[in-house]
N, C-alpha and C positions, 0 to 999 in steps of 0.2 A: 632743180637739184643743184646744190652748191657745196663747196667744202665746209661752209658754215653749218649747213644742215648736218653733215656727217659729224662735225665737232660737237654740235649740240646733242645729237643722239648718243654719242660716246660719253659725253659728260653726264647725261641722264643715267646711263648704265652704271657709271662709276659712283655717282651720288646715291643710287639705289642701294648699292652694297655698303658704302661707308655710313650712310645715315641709318639704315636698318640695323647693321651690326653694332652700331654705337648707341642705339636706342633713341635716336633723334627723330621722334615720331612726327613732330609738326612739319619739319622740312621733308621728311619722307613722304608725307601725304600730298605734297605739292607736285610730285612726279606723275601722278595718276590722272587719267581722263576721268570725268565724272562717272562713266560706265566701266571703269577699269576693273579688271579681274585678275586674280592670281591662281594658278594651278600648281600646287605643290603635292608632294607625296602625302602629307599629313593634313592638308586642308585645300579645298577647292571652293573659292568664294569671291565675292566682291571685295574690292580693295579695302573698304572700311572694316569689314569683318576680319580680313587678313591682318590689318594693323592692330585691331583690338586683341586678337588671339596671340599675335607675335609679342605685343606689349605685355600681356599677362604672363606668357612664358618667360620673357626676359626678366620681369620682376620676380618671378618664382625660381630663377636660377637656370632656366633652359639656355644652353649655350650652343648657338649655331653661327658659324662664320663662313664668309664667302671670299674667294680670291679670284680675280679676273685675269684672263689671258688675251689672246688675239680677238679681233672684232671686225665685223663687216656689216654693212647696211645696204639694202636695196631700197631706193626711194622712188616713188611715183607720185608726183604732185604733193599732196598733203598727207600721204600715207607712206609708211615704211615698214620693212621687216628687217630686223637686226638679229645677228647671231653673235654670241660672245662666249668664248671658252671660259669655263669656270670650274672651281672646286667648291664643294660644300663640305664643311667639317662640323660634325656634331660630337660633343663630348658628353658622355653619360655612363652610368653603371650598366654593364652588360654581364649578366650571370655572376654578379658579385665582384667584378673587376671594373675599375674606371677605365674607359676606352675612348679613343677617338675613331670615328668612322669618317673616312675621306672618300667622297664621291666626285668623280670627274665627269663633266658633261658640257652642255651648252645651255645658255639662256636663249630661247627663241622668242623674240618679242614682236608683237604687233603694235605699231605706233601710229599716232595720228596727230596732226597739228590742231591745237585747240586754243582759241583766243591768242594766236600768235606764237605759241610755244609747242614744242614736241611733248607729247604726253603718252603714257603707257596705257594702251587699251587692253592688252592681254599679255601676260608673261607665262610661257609654257616651257619649263625646263625639259631638256633631253638628258636622260641619265645613261651614261655610257659604260662606266665601270666603277667599282668601289673596293675598299679594303677596310679591315678593322685592325687598329693598332692599340694594344694595351699600353696605358700610360706608365704602369709600374714595370721597370726592366725585368725581363724574364717571366712575366706573368703570362698565363695561357688560360683564358676563360673557357669553360667547358660548354661550348655551343651545342644546341640541339641540331645535329647534322641533318636529320630528316626534315625538320621544320625549315632550316636554312635552304635546303635544296628545292623547296616548294616556292621560294620567293623569286621575284623577277631578277634575272642575272645582272642587269645593269645597275640595280640599286639594292642588291640582296642584303648586304650588311647594314645599310642604312634602314631598310625596312625592318630588319630583325631588331635593331636598337629601338626604333620608334614604336614598334608593336609592344616591346617590353616596357615602354613608358606609358602605354595605354592609348596611343594614337590609333585612329582608324586609317590605315594606310591604303591608298589607291593602288591596285595591283596591275593596272594596264596603262601605265605612263609610257610615253615615247622613250625608246632606248636607241642604241646606235643604229640599228636597222629594225625593220618589222612593219607590220601594217599600220600601227599607230603613228609611226614616224612618217611613213609615206602619206598618210592622211593629213598630217600636220603640214608637210611641205605643200600639198595641194591646197590646203587652206590658206597658206601664205601667198601662193600665187593668186588665188581668188581675191584675197584682201588687196593686193597691189593692183588688181584689175578693177577694183571698185565695188566688189561684192560685200554684203554685210557679213559680220561674224555670226555664227549660229547662236 
């Protein structure tokens, strides 16, 4: 483990956000391990499928942005687990009003050194809290309160927006606490100890 390893992992995390949000798909693809996988609310798939779906959405006007905060990485030989505070912002029509949903959480990343470089084997976001902000001042979209209450607390508004766009949203993603989050942490410890991913 070296400071250079930490710097490379942090650079990968920052490049992921910048290249994905800018639609720089060729460079974005270089960040992934050949068996890399992305777990998001709206798609759980190998990285190639995630890129294809993200590119289609980008070209069709789907707008999702990411912003990063604090970062830490635990490194064991050629493996690492990194966590990075982040926000996801998605802009779309919600009940007739253009809105931004801002979801705060963490990227929980399983990384492995491949052909001399750190690569992303699995990215699993942790969704901690979110809110919905109408873009038009004073607007108040009429949300279906019963439907909203049935959605996971950590990404309730994000799920509401994405369901409204026709996405098949996964309802048991890791949140701030809970069994899915506990299982994710255990999976991270096993990865650092040399165990395979499921």
